[in-house]
TORGU-584606 format. One record per residue: residue number from 1; residue in one letter; x, y, z of N, C-alpha, C in turn. Coordinates in nm, 4 decimals. Layout:
(site NUM,'a',(X,Y,Z),(X,Y,Z),(X,Y,Z));
...
This chain:
(site 1,'m',(0.1140,-0.9230,-1.1363),(0.1186,-0.9125,-0.9913),(0.0453,-1.0323,-0.9311));
(site 2,'y',(0.1080,-1.0956,-0.8353),(0.0484,-1.2096,-0.7675),(-0.0386,-1.1624,-0.6520));
(site 3,'s',(-0.1430,-1.2395,-0.6224),(-0.2234,-1.2083,-0.5044),(-0.1417,-1.2431,-0.3802));
(site 4,'l',(-0.1730,-1.1782,-0.2710),(-0.1045,-1.2072,-0.1449),(-0.1273,-1.3522,-0.1042));
(site 5,'a',(-0.2483,-1.4022,-0.1277),(-0.2791,-1.5415,-0.0930),(-0.1887,-1.6365,-0.1715));
(site 6,'d',(-0.1682,-1.6088,-0.3009),(-0.0798,-1.6927,-0.3832),(0.0631,-1.6896,-0.3312));
(site 7,'v',(0.1101,-1.5716,-0.2965),(0.2473,-1.5583,-0.2471),(0.2634,-1.6328,-0.1149));
(site 8,'c',(0.1660,-1.6238,-0.0273),(0.1713,-1.6965,0.1002),(0.1799,-1.8473,0.0749));
(site 9,'r',(0.0992,-1.8958,-0.0186),(0.1018,-2.0391,-0.0510),(0.2371,-2.0799,-0.1104));
(site 10,'r',(0.2876,-1.9996,-0.2041),(0.4158,-2.0327,-0.2677),(0.5298,-2.0348,-0.1673));
(site 11,'r',(0.5248,-1.9438,-0.0708),(0.6307,-1.9380,0.0313),(0.6057,-2.0341,0.1465));
(site 12,'r',(0.4952,-2.1041,0.1401),(0.4569,-2.1996,0.2453),(0.4480,-2.1331,0.3833));
(site 13,'l',(0.3912,-2.0134,0.3849),(0.3716,-1.9411,0.5097),(0.2459,-1.9921,0.5782));
(site 14,'r',(0.2528,-2.0058,0.7079),(0.1380,-2.0532,0.7852),(0.0281,-1.9477,0.7791));
(site 15,'i',(-0.0877,-1.9888,0.7334),(-0.1964,-1.8922,0.7191),(-0.3240,-1.9495,0.7806));
(site 16,'t',(-0.3656,-1.8882,0.8891),(-0.4868,-1.9302,0.9587),(-0.6088,-1.8791,0.8821));
(site 17,'s',(-0.7257,-1.9195,0.9240),(-0.8469,-1.8723,0.8561),(-0.8641,-1.7208,0.8757));
(site 18,'a',(-0.8279,-1.6705,0.9940),(-0.8364,-1.5252,1.0168),(-0.7397,-1.4519,0.9248));
(site 19,'r',(-0.6168,-1.5021,0.9161),(-0.5192,-1.4399,0.8260),(-0.5691,-1.4432,0.6823));
(site 20,'m',(-0.6287,-1.5542,0.6415),(-0.6772,-1.5652,0.5043),(-0.7856,-1.4618,0.4773));
(site 21,'s',(-0.8735,-1.4360,0.5730),(-0.9769,-1.3341,0.5556),(-0.9150,-1.1963,0.5409));
(site 22,'i',(-0.8113,-1.1699,0.6164),(-0.7418,-1.0415,0.6110),(-0.6673,-1.0283,0.4779));
(site 23,'v',(-0.5995,-1.1339,0.4370),(-0.5275,-1.1348,0.3090),(-0.6251,-1.1143,0.1936));
(site 24,'r',(-0.7392,-1.1806,0.1986),(-0.8397,-1.1630,0.0932),(-0.8887,-1.0187,0.0871));
(site 25,'a',(-0.9100,-0.9580,0.2045),(-0.9533,-0.8174,0.2076),(-0.8487,-0.7272,0.1440));
(site 26,'l',(-0.7217,-0.7548,0.1695),(-0.6142,-0.6753,0.1090),(-0.6043,-0.7018,-0.0413));
(site 27,'d',(-0.6207,-0.8276,-0.0812),(-0.6156,-0.8609,-0.2240),(-0.7263,-0.7906,-0.3020));
(site 28,'e',(-0.8396,-0.7716,-0.2396),(-0.9539,-0.7093,-0.3067),(-0.9465,-0.5566,-0.3078));
(site 29,'a',(-0.8553,-0.5003,-0.2303),(-0.8468,-0.3545,-0.2159),(-0.7943,-0.2899,-0.3439));
(site 30,'d',(-0.8621,-0.1859,-0.3876),(-0.8128,-0.1057,-0.4990),(-0.7722,0.0332,-0.4486));
(site 31,'d',(-0.7559,0.0428,-0.3173),(-0.7156,0.1669,-0.2530),(-0.6003,0.1363,-0.1579));
(site 32,'h',(-0.5764,0.2222,-0.0632),(-0.4706,0.2069,0.0361),(-0.5367,0.2045,0.1739));
(site 33,'p',(-0.5941,0.0895,0.2135),(-0.6720,0.0864,0.3369),(-0.5865,0.0965,0.4627));
(site 34,'d',(-0.6468,0.1530,0.5675),(-0.5836,0.1514,0.6988),(-0.6306,0.0264,0.7720));
(site 35,'a',(-0.5801,0.0043,0.8930),(-0.6109,-0.1177,0.9674),(-0.7607,-0.1315,0.9962));
(site 36,'l',(-0.8267,-0.0218,1.0297),(-0.9699,-0.0300,1.0600),(-1.0512,-0.0678,0.9358));
(site 37,'t',(-1.0107,-0.0172,0.8217),(-1.0781,-0.0515,0.6969),(-1.0529,-0.1979,0.6624));
(site 38,'v',(-0.9298,-0.2435,0.6817),(-0.8985,-0.3850,0.6580),(-0.9838,-0.4722,0.7499));
(site 39,'h',(-0.9979,-0.4326,0.8752),(-1.0790,-0.5088,0.9701),(-1.2242,-0.5180,0.9231));
(site 40,'r',(-1.2799,-0.4046,0.8850),(-1.4189,-0.4032,0.8380),(-1.4369,-0.4936,0.7167));
(site 41,'r',(-1.3435,-0.4874,0.6240),(-1.3527,-0.5684,0.5019),(-1.3287,-0.7172,0.5308));
(site 42,'a',(-1.2360,-0.7472,0.6202),(-1.2072,-0.8875,0.6540),(-1.3267,-0.9526,0.7227));
(site 43,'r',(-1.4006,-0.8748,0.8021),(-1.5176,-0.9284,0.8721),(-1.6293,-0.9682,0.7757));
(site 44,'k',(-1.6262,-0.9172,0.6531),(-1.7234,-0.9609,0.5526),(-1.6965,-1.1052,0.5124));
(site 45,'h',(-1.5706,-1.1470,0.5207),(-1.5325,-1.2845,0.4894),(-1.5476,-1.3755,0.6110));
(site 46,'d',(-1.5198,-1.3197,0.7286),(-1.5281,-1.3968,0.8528),(-1.5591,-1.3000,0.9668));
(site 47,'p',(-1.6846,-1.2992,1.0145),(-1.7235,-1.2043,1.1196),(-1.6481,-1.2204,1.2515));
(site 48,'r',(-1.5749,-1.3297,1.2671),(-1.5014,-1.3543,1.3924),(-1.3638,-1.2878,1.3952));
(site 49,'v',(-1.3198,-1.2275,1.2841),(-1.1866,-1.1657,1.2790),(-1.1826,-1.0467,1.3741));
(site 50,'s',(-1.0836,-1.0476,1.4634),(-1.0711,-0.9394,1.5619),(-0.9759,-0.8316,1.5118));
(site 51,'q',(-0.9876,-0.7136,1.5731),(-0.8947,-0.6052,1.5404),(-0.7522,-0.6454,1.5739));
(site 52,'a',(-0.7346,-0.7163,1.6849),(-0.6005,-0.7604,1.7246),(-0.5404,-0.8513,1.6173));
(site 53,'s',(-0.6221,-0.9400,1.5607),(-0.5738,-1.0281,1.4526),(-0.5316,-0.9468,1.3316));
(site 54,'v',(-0.6070,-0.8422,1.3018),(-0.5725,-0.7570,1.1876),(-0.4380,-0.6911,1.2115));
(site 55,'y',(-0.4175,-0.6307,1.3274),(-0.2915,-0.5633,1.3552),(-0.1743,-0.6613,1.3528));
(site 56,'r',(-0.1918,-0.7796,1.4125),(-0.0846,-0.8799,1.4113),(-0.0549,-0.9270,1.2696));
(site 57,'t',(-0.1602,-0.9488,1.1919),(-0.1414,-0.9983,1.0549),(-0.0780,-0.8920,0.9666));
(site 58,'l',(-0.1191,-0.7670,0.9806),(-0.0563,-0.6601,0.9027),(0.0929,-0.6526,0.9347));
(site 59,'k',(0.1267,-0.6595,1.0621),(0.2682,-0.6577,1.1027),(0.3424,-0.7764,1.0419));
(site 60,'w',(0.2828,-0.8945,1.0466),(0.3405,-1.0177,0.9926),(0.3616,-1.0047,0.8411));
(site 61,'l',(0.2634,-0.9501,0.7698),(0.2742,-0.9333,0.6249),(0.3828,-0.8327,0.5881));
(site 62,'v',(0.3970,-0.7260,0.6677),(0.5035,-0.6276,0.6454),(0.6394,-0.6945,0.6691));
(site 63,'e',(0.6516,-0.7691,0.7784),(0.7779,-0.8356,0.8105),(0.8197,-0.9346,0.7022));
(site 64,'h',(0.7235,-0.9976,0.6362),(0.7537,-1.0924,0.5283),(0.7658,-1.0233,0.3925));
(site 65,'g',(0.7559,-0.8906,0.3895),(0.7732,-0.8155,0.2665),(0.6588,-0.8301,0.1676));
(site 66,'l',(0.5407,-0.8693,0.2166),(0.4270,-0.8907,0.1272),(0.3432,-0.7650,0.1082));
(site 67,'i',(0.3436,-0.6776,0.2075),(0.2736,-0.5499,0.1963),(0.3670,-0.4396,0.2426));
(site 68,'k',(0.3358,-0.3185,0.1991),(0.4098,-0.2005,0.2431),(0.3229,-0.1219,0.3396));
(site 69,'k',(0.3873,-0.0710,0.4432),(0.3221,0.0144,0.5416),(0.3531,0.1582,0.5025));
(site 70,'l',(0.2497,0.2346,0.4729),(0.2665,0.3708,0.4225),(0.2191,0.4722,0.5251));
(site 71,'d',(0.2961,0.5784,0.5413),(0.2595,0.6863,0.6336),(0.2424,0.8140,0.5527));
(site 72,'f',(0.1184,0.8594,0.5404),(0.0893,0.9821,0.4673),(0.0627,1.0979,0.5627));
(site 73,'g',(0.1066,1.0849,0.6891),(0.0952,1.1934,0.7857),(-0.0448,1.2175,0.8377));
(site 74,'e',(-0.1302,1.1162,0.8317),(-0.2689,1.1314,0.8756),(-0.2915,1.0816,1.0186));
(site 75,'g',(-0.1848,1.0304,1.0810),(-0.1996,0.9729,1.2134),(-0.2421,0.8264,1.2091));
(site 76,'r',(-0.2374,0.7664,1.0918),(-0.2687,0.6245,1.0747),(-0.1844,0.5730,0.9590));
(site 77,'f',(-0.1574,0.4440,0.9600),(-0.0826,0.3841,0.8508),(-0.1791,0.3255,0.7501));
(site 78,'r',(-0.1368,0.3255,0.6266),(-0.2122,0.2621,0.5194),(-0.1243,0.1520,0.4615));
(site 79,'y',(-0.1870,0.0611,0.3882),(-0.1152,-0.0554,0.3393),(-0.1425,-0.0789,0.1914));
(site 80,'e',(-0.0416,-0.1357,0.1225),(-0.0603,-0.1752,-0.0168),(0.0242,-0.2988,-0.0441));
(site 81,'n',(-0.0152,-0.3735,-0.1448),(0.0534,-0.4944,-0.1864),(0.1944,-0.4588,-0.2336));
(site 82,'a',(0.2941,-0.5222,-0.1750),(0.4337,-0.4939,-0.2108),(0.4699,-0.5513,-0.3472));
(site 83,'q',(0.3831,-0.6350,-0.4038),(0.4085,-0.6939,-0.5350),(0.3795,-0.5954,-0.6489));
(site 84,'k',(0.3148,-0.4835,-0.6158),(0.2823,-0.3848,-0.7189),(0.4104,-0.3289,-0.7796));
(site 85,'p',(0.4056,-0.2977,-0.9095),(0.5217,-0.2317,-0.9702),(0.5451,-0.0946,-0.9053));
(site 86,'h',(0.6683,-0.0463,-0.9172),(0.7042,0.0837,-0.8585),(0.6077,0.1928,-0.9052));
(site 87,'h',(0.5685,0.2772,-0.8114),(0.4835,0.3920,-0.8419),(0.5004,0.4946,-0.7303));
(site 88,'n',(0.4467,0.6120,-0.7532),(0.4494,0.7207,-0.6562),(0.3056,0.7572,-0.6224));
(site 89,'h',(0.2882,0.8491,-0.5282),(0.1539,0.8830,-0.4816),(0.1272,1.0332,-0.4838));
(site 90,'l',(0.0060,1.0683,-0.5208),(-0.0484,1.2029,-0.5037),(-0.1553,1.1915,-0.3951));
(site 91,'v',(-0.1426,1.2696,-0.2906),(-0.2357,1.2625,-0.1787),(-0.3179,1.3900,-0.1747));
(site 92,'d',(-0.4505,1.3758,-0.1894),(-0.5409,1.4903,-0.1834),(-0.5711,1.5182,-0.0359));
(site 93,'l',(-0.5214,1.6311,0.0137),(-0.5396,1.6653,0.1550),(-0.6842,1.7009,0.1876));
(site 94,'g',(-0.7635,1.7310,0.0882),(-0.9042,1.7632,0.1110),(-0.9892,1.6397,0.1295));
(site 95,'t',(-0.9658,1.5394,0.0471),(-1.0506,1.4191,0.0497),(-0.9822,1.2968,0.1073));
(site 96,'g',(-0.8490,1.3001,0.1170),(-0.7744,1.1833,0.1622),(-0.7508,1.0826,0.0504));
(site 97,'e',(-0.8006,1.1118,-0.0690),(-0.7826,1.0207,-0.1821),(-0.6346,1.0122,-0.2180));
(site 98,'i',(-0.5908,0.8922,-0.2549),(-0.4520,0.8702,-0.2936),(-0.4508,0.8168,-0.4356));
(site 99,'l',(-0.3812,0.8881,-0.5217),(-0.3686,0.8468,-0.6610),(-0.2272,0.7959,-0.6844));
(site 100,'e',(-0.2156,0.6850,-0.7541),(-0.0852,0.6316,-0.7907),(-0.0483,0.6848,-0.9282));
(site 101,'f',(0.0804,0.7140,-0.9463),(0.1252,0.7603,-1.0766),(0.2691,0.7183,-1.1025));
(site 102,'n',(0.3036,0.7145,-1.2296),(0.4409,0.6930,-1.2747),(0.4763,0.8093,-1.3653));
(site 103,'d',(0.6003,0.8507,-1.3599),(0.6434,0.9609,-1.4443),(0.7904,0.9408,-1.4781));
(site 104,'e',(0.8193,0.9223,-1.6052),(0.9561,0.8967,-1.6501),(1.0490,1.0129,-1.6162));
(site 105,'d',(1.0014,1.1370,-1.6277),(1.0846,1.2527,-1.5940),(1.1255,1.2494,-1.4468));
(site 106,'l',(1.0336,1.2124,-1.3598),(1.0636,1.2029,-1.2166),(1.1673,1.0938,-1.1900));
(site 107,'e',(1.1541,0.9815,-1.2592),(1.2491,0.8711,-1.2414),(1.3897,0.9144,-1.2849));
(site 108,'m',(1.3988,0.9850,-1.3981),(1.5287,1.0332,-1.4464),(1.5867,1.1380,-1.3513));
(site 109,'l',(1.4998,1.2232,-1.2966),(1.5452,1.3243,-1.2009),(1.6008,1.2582,-1.0745));
(site 110,'a',(1.5341,1.1556,-1.0250),(1.5820,1.0836,-0.9061),(1.7194,1.0230,-0.9325));
(site 111,'q',(1.7364,0.9635,-1.0488),(1.8668,0.9054,-1.0847),(1.9736,1.0139,-1.0946));
(site 112,'s',(1.9394,1.1250,-1.1572),(2.0339,1.2351,-1.1762),(2.0778,1.2940,-1.0424));
(site 113,'i',(1.9832,1.3201,-0.9552),(2.0154,1.3767,-0.8231),(2.1025,1.2799,-0.7444));
(site 114,'s',(2.0659,1.1530,-0.7458),(2.1431,1.0518,-0.6729),(2.2866,1.0464,-0.7225));
(site 115,'k',(2.3016,1.0432,-0.8535),(2.4362,1.0363,-0.9130),(2.5173,1.1601,-0.8761));
(site 116,'r',(2.4565,1.2784,-0.8880),(2.5256,1.4041,-0.8581),(2.5721,1.4093,-0.7123));
(site 117,'l',(2.4935,1.3489,-0.6212),(2.5279,1.3518,-0.4783),(2.6063,1.2287,-0.4339));
(site 118,'g',(2.6459,1.1445,-0.5306),(2.7306,1.0303,-0.4991),(2.6574,0.9096,-0.4425));
(site 119,'f',(2.5306,0.8960,-0.4751),(2.4526,0.7821,-0.4283),(2.4270,0.6857,-0.5428));
(site 120,'v',(2.4235,0.5584,-0.5100),(2.3734,0.4590,-0.6033),(2.2321,0.4285,-0.5543));
(site 121,'l',(2.1341,0.4716,-0.6301),(1.9950,0.4623,-0.5880),(1.9476,0.3168,-0.5903));
(site 122,'s',(1.8957,0.2697,-0.4780),(1.8400,0.1337,-0.4738),(1.6888,0.1374,-0.4938));
(site 123,'h',(1.6244,0.2395,-0.4372),(1.4805,0.2573,-0.4544),(1.4428,0.3957,-0.4018));
(site 124,'h',(1.3231,0.4354,-0.4329),(1.2745,0.5629,-0.3810),(1.1223,0.5611,-0.3782));
(site 125,'r',(1.0701,0.6559,-0.3065),(0.9251,0.6732,-0.2975),(0.8979,0.8225,-0.2943));
(site 126,'v',(0.8071,0.8662,-0.3795),(0.7704,1.0075,-0.3823),(0.6220,1.0178,-0.3512));
(site 127,'d',(0.5896,1.0965,-0.2500),(0.4513,1.1251,-0.2139),(0.4329,1.2757,-0.2255));
(site 128,'l',(0.3417,1.3162,-0.3100),(0.3121,1.4577,-0.3295),(0.1781,1.4889,-0.2632));
(site 129,'f',(0.1740,1.5960,-0.1850),(0.0549,1.6318,-0.1087),(-0.0022,1.7635,-0.1585));
(site 130,'g',(-0.1332,1.7704,-0.1691),(-0.1960,1.8951,-0.2109),(-0.3456,1.8776,-0.2247));
(site 131,'y',(-0.4059,1.9693,-0.2956),(-0.5497,1.9686,-0.3158),(-0.5777,1.9594,-0.4647));
(site 132,'r',(-0.6700,1.8730,-0.5011),(-0.7051,1.8581,-0.6418),(-0.7710,1.9858,-0.6906));
(site 133,'s',(-0.7247,2.0336,-0.8040),(-0.7833,2.1543,-0.8592),(-0.9141,2.1187,-0.9275));
(site 134,'l',(-1.0039,2.2138,-0.9355),(-1.1336,2.1904,-1.0001),(-1.1171,2.1591,-1.1473));
(site 135,'s',(-1.0073,2.2016,-1.2074),(-0.9845,2.1770,-1.3493),(-0.9007,2.0526,-1.3736));
(site 136,'s',(-0.8827,1.9688,-1.2686),(-0.7999,1.8488,-1.2818),(-0.8571,1.7541,-1.3868));
(site 137,'p',(-0.7714,1.7033,-1.4763),(-0.8184,1.6098,-1.5777),(-0.8444,1.4702,-1.5221));
(site 138,'i',(-0.7927,1.4415,-1.4034),(-0.8091,1.3095,-1.3428),(-0.9472,1.3017,-1.2785));
(site 139,'g',(-1.0160,1.1950,-1.3034),(-1.1437,1.1717,-1.2387),(-1.2618,1.2390,-1.3053));
(site 140,'k',(-1.2402,1.3008,-1.4208),(-1.3520,1.3658,-1.4914),(-1.4233,1.2657,-1.5774));
C-alpha cells in the first residue's frame, strides 16, 4: 500500500503545506478518523491548519479517489486510505471501535447472491454493527 503523500506526488497533484499536514495525519492513522480527529492530528504537524482546510482537503482526496468516505450512521463521516486492500468492517456500537476483517465465506456468498440475482459484482462493502461480547477473542 502506498502512502497518500506518495500517490499525490506520483499523480503530480498540487499539494500545499496544509494539505501535506492533513495527508500526513491520514497516512499515520491506524483507525478511521473523522474530520475533527484529522484536524487535531494535522495541527500537530502544522498548528496553522484550519478546519475549513481539512474539510476541503478531505473532499479533494475523496474526489481524486485517494481516500474513502465512510458513513457508519454516527452522524459524522470517517475516512480511510483507498489504497487499502478490500476489507469489511465490524462496528462496536458501544465503543465506536471499528475492526477491519476479511472472510472468504462472505466473499463467496456475495458472488453467489450477485450471480443468482443476475448481477456482475464490481465491488461491495459490508459493515456489521453490534456490541462486542465479553467472550470475544479479538483484543484479548
